C-alpha positions in Angstrom: 70.9 285.5 51.8 68.5 284.4 50.4 66.9 283.3 47.2 64.3 285.7 46.7 64.7 289.1 44.7 68.1 289.2 43.2 69.9 287.6 40.2 72.6 285.2 40.7 74.4 282.7 38.8 73.4 278.7 39.8 75.3 276.2 40.6 73.6 272.8 39.3 75.8 269.8 40.1 76.4 266.2 41.2 78.8 264.7 42.9 82.5 264.2 41.4 81.6 266.8 39.1 78.3 266.0 37.4 76.4 268.0 36.6 72.1 268.3 37.1 70.2 270.3 34.9 68.5 273.3 36.4 64.6 273.0 37.4 63.1 275.1 34.1 61.8 278.4 34.8 61.8 279.6 37.8 60.9 276.2 40.1 62.5 275.7 43.3 64.6 273.0 43.4 62.4 269.6 44.6 63.6 267.5 47.5 62.0 264.5 48.5 62.4 263.0 52.5 61.9 259.9 53.3 62.3 258.6 56.5 60.5 255.8 58.1 59.4 258.0 61.2 57.4 260.0 62.7 57.8 263.5 61.1 57.9 265.5 62.5 58.0 264.5 66.2 60.1 261.2 66.5 62.6 262.6 64.1 64.3 265.5 65.2 67.7 264.5 62.8 64.8 264.9 59.5 62.9 268.2 60.9 66.5 269.3 61.3 67.4 268.8 57.5 64.0 269.2 55.8 64.4 272.9 57.5 67.7 273.7 56.4 66.5 273.1 52.4 63.4 275.1 53.0 65.4 277.9 54.8 67.7 277.6 51.8 65.5 277.6 48.8 64.2 274.1 48.3 61.1 272.8 48.0 60.6 269.8 50.6 58.7 266.9 51.1 58.5 264.5 53.6 57.5 260.8 53.2 57.2 259.1 56.7 55.2 256.8 58.9 51.1 258.5 59.8 49.7 257.6 63.0 45.7 257.0 63.6 44.2 260.2 63.5 46.9 261.8 61.2 46.0 263.5 57.8 48.0 261.8 54.9 48.6 264.9 53.3 49.6 267.7 55.6 51.9 270.9 56.2 54.6 271.8 58.3 56.3 274.9 58.1 56.4 275.2 54.5 57.1 271.8 54.2 54.6 269.1 52.2 54.4 266.0 54.6 52.9 263.1 52.9 52.2 259.9 55.6 51.5 256.5 54.7 49.1 253.7 56.2 52.0 251.9 57.9 52.8 252.5 61.7 55.7 251.4 63.2 55.3 248.8 66.6 58.1 248.7 69.0 59.8 244.9 70.0 58.7 243.6 67.0 59.9 239.7 65.5 62.7 240.1 62.9 59.7 239.4 60.6 57.5 241.6 61.5 59.6 244.2 61.4 60.7 243.1 58.1 57.2 243.2 56.9 57.3 247.0 58.4 59.9 248.3 56.6 58.6 246.4 52.6 55.7 247.9 53.2 56.6 251.6 53.9 59.6 250.7 51.1 56.9 250.4 48.7 54.4 252.9 49.6 57.0 255.4 49.9 58.1 254.3 46.0 54.8 254.5 45.1 54.4 258.2 46.3 58.0 259.5 45.4 56.6 257.9 41.5 53.7 260.6 42.2 55.7 263.3 42.8 57.5 262.8 40.2 55.7 262.9 37.9 53.7 265.5 39.3 57.1 267.3 38.7 60.5 266.5 38.5 62.7 265.2 42.0 65.9 267.3 41.7 67.0 265.1 44.9 66.4 262.2 46.8 67.3 261.9 50.8 66.0 259.3 52.2 67.1 258.6 56.1 68.1 254.8 57.2 67.3 252.6 58.5 66.7 250.2 56.2 69.4 250.3 54.1 67.1 249.0 51.6 64.7 251.9 51.4 67.1 254.0 49.1 65.4 251.6 46.2 62.3 254.1 46.9 64.9 256.6 45.0 65.0 254.5 42.0 62.8 255.6 39.3 63.9 259.7 39.8 67.4 258.5 39.5 66.8 256.5 35.9 65.3 260.1 34.9 68.4 262.1 37.0 67.4 262.8 40.5 70.3 263.1 42.8 70.4 260.6 45.6 71.3 261.1 48.7 72.1 258.6 51.5 72.2 259.4 55.5 72.8 256.7 57.3 72.1 257.3 61.3 73.1 254.3 62.6 74.5 251.0 60.9 72.3 249.0 60.4 74.3 245.3 60.7 74.8 246.9 64.4 72.0 247.8 65.1 70.3 244.1 64.2 73.3 241.9 66.0 72.2 244.1 69.2 68.9 242.9 69.0 69.1 239.9 67.6 72.1 238.8 66.6 71.8 235.9 69.8 69.9 234.2 67.4 69.3 231.3 64.9 70.7 232.1 61.8 71.8 236.1 63.2 75.4 235.9 61.8 74.3 235.6 58.0 71.8 238.0 58.2 74.5 240.6 60.1 76.2 239.5 57.4 73.5 240.2 54.8 73.1 243.1 55.7 76.5 244.8 55.6 75.6 243.9 51.7 73.1 245.5 51.2 74.5 248.6 53.5 77.2 248.5 50.4 74.9 248.3 47.9 72.5 251.1 48.9 75.5 253.1 49.8 76.8 252.5 45.5 73.4 253.0 44.5 73.2 256.7 46.1 75.3 259.5 44.6 76.4 261.2 48.1 76.6 259.3 51.9 75.7 260.9 54.5 76.5 259.8 58.2 76.3 261.4 61.9 80.4 261.3 62.2 83.9 260.2 61.8 84.3 256.5 63.2 80.6 255.6 61.6 82.6 256.9 57.7 85.7 255.0 58.6 83.3 251.7 59.1 81.2 252.2 55.9 84.6 252.7 54.0 85.7 249.4 55.7 82.6 247.5 54.5 83.6 249.1 50.7 81.7 252.0 50.8 83.6 254.5 48.1 85.8 256.4 51.0 85.4 259.8 48.7 81.2 259.9 48.5 80.6 259.6 52.7 79.9 263.2 54.1 79.6 263.8 57.7 76.8 265.6 59.4 76.3 265.3 62.7 73.4 265.0 64.9 73.7 268.2 66.5 70.9 270.4 67.9 70.4 273.5 66.2 71.9 277.5 68.2 67.7 278.3 67.7 66.7 275.5 69.2 68.6 275.8 72.4 68.4 279.4 72.8 64.5 279.0 72.2 64.8 275.8 75.3 66.9 277.7 77.9 64.6 280.7 77.6 61.5 277.8 78.2 63.7 276.0 80.8 64.4 279.6 83.0 60.3 279.7 84.6 61.3 276.0 86.4 63.1 275.8 89.3 63.8 272.7 91.3 65.5 272.3 94.8 65.6 268.0 94.1 68.8 266.7 92.5 67.3 265.8 89.4 68.8 263.1 86.6 67.6 263.1 83.1 67.6 260.7 80.8 65.3 261.1 77.5 64.9 258.9 74.5 64.3 255.2 73.6 64.4 252.9 76.0 65.7 249.7 75.1 68.0 247.4 77.1 71.5 248.6 75.2 70.7 251.8 75.9 70.8 251.3 79.3 67.5 252.7 81.2 67.9 249.8 83.5 71.3 250.2 84.7 70.2 254.3 85.5 67.2 252.5 88.1 70.0 250.3 89.5 72.4 252.6 89.5 69.4 255.1 92.1 68.2 252.0 94.4 72.3 252.4 95.0 72.5 255.8 96.0 69.1 255.4 98.2 69.7 256.8 101.7 72.7 258.3 100.9 71.6 261.2 97.7 67.9 261.6 99.9 67.0 264.5 97.1 67.3 262.6 94.1 65.0 262.1 92.0 65.1 260.9 88.2 62.6 261.6 85.1 62.9 258.9 82.2 61.1 260.5 78.8 60.5 258.4 76.3 59.2 255.1 75.5 60.6 251.7 74.0 60.3 248.1 74.7 62.0 247.8 78.1 59.4 249.9 80.1 58.1 247.6 81.7 61.2 246.0 82.8 62.2 249.4 84.2 59.5 250.2 85.9 59.7 246.7 87.2 63.4 247.3 87.9 62.0 250.7 89.7 59.5 248.7 92.0 62.2 246.0 92.9 64.6 248.7 94.2 62.5 250.5 96.2 62.4 253.7 94.6 59.5 253.8 92.1 58.8 257.1 94.0 62.1 258.6 93.0 61.3 258.5 89.2 59.0 259.5 86.9 58.5 257.5 83.7 56.5 260.0 80.5 55.4 256.5 79.2 55.0 258.0 76.0 57.4 259.9 73.6 57.4 263.3 74.5 58.3 266.0 72.0 61.7 266.9 71.4 61.8 270.5 72.2 59.4 269.8 75.8 61.4 266.9 76.5 64.8 269.2 76.0 63.2 271.9 78.5 62.8 269.3 81.2 66.4 268.5 81.0 67.5 271.8 80.6 65.9 271.9 84.1 67.6 269.1 86.3 71.1 268.7 87.7 72.4 265.6 85.3 72.0 264.3 82.4 72.7 260.7 82.5 74.2 258.3 79.0 74.2 255.3 80.4 74.8 252.5 77.1 75.9 249.2 77.8 79.0 248.5 75.8 78.1 246.3 72.5 79.3 246.7 68.5 75.8 249.2 68.4 77.2 251.4 71.4 80.9 251.1 70.3 80.3 253.5 67.6 77.1 255.6 68.8 77.6 259.1 69.7 74.1 259.9 71.4 72.9 262.8 70.1 71.4 263.5 73.7 75.2 263.8 74.5 75.0 267.3 72.2 71.9 268.1 73.8 72.9 268.0 77.4 76.8 269.7 76.9 74.3 272.6 74.6 72.3 273.0 77.7 75.1 273.6 80.0 74.0 270.2 81.7 76.1 268.4 83.9 76.8 264.9 82.2 77.6 261.0 83.4 78.8 259.1 80.2 79.5 255.3 79.8 83.3 255.1 78.8 82.9 253.9 75.3 85.1 254.4 72.6 83.0 256.9 70.5 81.9 258.6 73.3 85.2 258.7 74.6 86.7 260.4 71.6 84.8 263.4 71.5 84.9 264.3 74.8 87.5 264.0 78.3 87.4 263.3 81.5 88.1 267.0 82.1 84.7 267.7 80.2 82.1 264.9 81.1 82.4 262.5 84.1 83.0 258.6 82.7 81.5 255.9 84.5 82.2 251.9 83.6 80.3 250.5 80.9 77.9 247.4 82.5 78.7 248.7 85.6 75.4 250.5 87.8 77.4 250.5 91.0 79.8 252.5 89.2 77.2 254.8 87.2 75.9 255.4 90.7 79.8 257.0 92.3 79.4 259.0 89.2 76.1 260.3 89.6 77.1 260.8 93.3 80.2 262.5 92.4 77.9 265.4 90.8 76.1 266.1 93.4 78.7 266.4 95.8 80.6 268.6 93.9 78.6 271.2 92.1 80.9 273.5 91.4 83.6 271.3 89.7 80.6 269.7 87.7 79.4 272.4 86.0 83.2 273.9 85.3 83.2 270.6 83.4 80.0 271.5 81.8 81.5 274.7 80.4 84.8 272.8 79.0 82.2 270.4 77.6 80.3 272.9 75.4 83.0 275.3 74.4 84.6 271.3 73.0 81.4 270.7 71.6 81.6 274.2 69.4 83.2 271.9 67.0 80.2 270.0 66.4 78.3 272.5 66.4 75.0 272.5 63.6 75.7 276.1 62.1 79.3 273.5 60.3 77.4 271.0 59.6 74.3 272.9 58.3 77.1 273.9 56.1 78.3 270.3 55.1 74.3 269.4 54.4 73.5 271.6 52.1 77.0 271.3 50.1 75.9 267.7 50.3 72.6 268.6 48.7 73.7 271.5 46.4 71.6 271.9 43.4 69.9 274.5 41.8 71.3 276.6 45.2 73.3 280.1 45.5 77.2 280.1 45.4 76.7 282.3 48.5 75.1 280.5 50.5 76.1 277.0 50.3 78.8 275.0 48.7 82.4 274.2 49.2 83.0 277.8 50.0 80.6 278.3 52.6 82.1 275.7 54.4 85.2 276.8 54.6 84.3 279.8 55.8 82.2 277.9 58.4 84.9 275.9 59.6 87.0 279.4 59.5 84.3 281.2 62.1 
């Protein structure tokens, strides 16, 4: 049911029962989404959430980064996109990264202020990192807007993974925990991607009752489209796929070493690595050192999400080679959920959160940080195609509990400002859970 053409009783509420004033007249409730990334490319979660809100009847504005040549103001599927003149540079030092985050936060605050002056914003939805980006919502919040903080990754863990061994690292990590706690205190609701993150936030002093889980699951219509697009490509090779950021803690170099160990054992083995990152040049160097550069295709650039998923859907095996770290201990890779939804057998690093969501009967685990163990896992999938596909089917059924349909209901319930009771709210969440 849509918001158009029918008379319904509307519900306006804050978390904990506080109520927002309804939008004046017949105007749609307005959501301003702030994300330190490009949009829509580069931010599948933000795009998925923005589309869901627009489809539910919200007027959605997205404030994001801008690449050279991109327009400052753009329109994307009924979503207004406002791009700030800030570019993200991978692999920079701490000071330059902090400066980039600060410039974007200031620009986002000014853009949000301008939007709010033009017409009141009902909800400011802030994606992190950085956590202090929530300050961009301060003026609308003072004037009655609701603030939702969406924590994709825990910033202290991200900093520790990248800079933890630098001078002053432990002190800065503690400061970031305080910033995280303060940012969550400023928000009316906090959203994160899975239960382990929710528990960790609660341990850091965030009020548990205000934290909701909206998993980073692929949308069902997106998966169906990818399957149709993938049907026209068939390969005789045993193709191993990785898509995402190419950085040390995601272990792409381990995947390349594993392919090197399988040279001669799997003559039809090929790999595709889709993405960019600060470890890309090192990964290419390792491929040459192992003499397997002819077996690996590097995109060497960001690949649009649907295009990357279509390539993955044509592959024989998806790999999650995450290294053991505090960051990856709690990470539930969105790549894993995408591989599973597409029915692709997956080889997965046996890390705490990954193992909590899927069993050895559903995915093939290997020992973290061990290229030899990864090689054996890939070899097993290649040598047991029927059993590997049976695992993939069991994983797909398990992932129904993590579906975007359920997460979408939770997202709309978190925002729930000036929307139809029939479409969203606690009742719709319960209906979704039952189905």
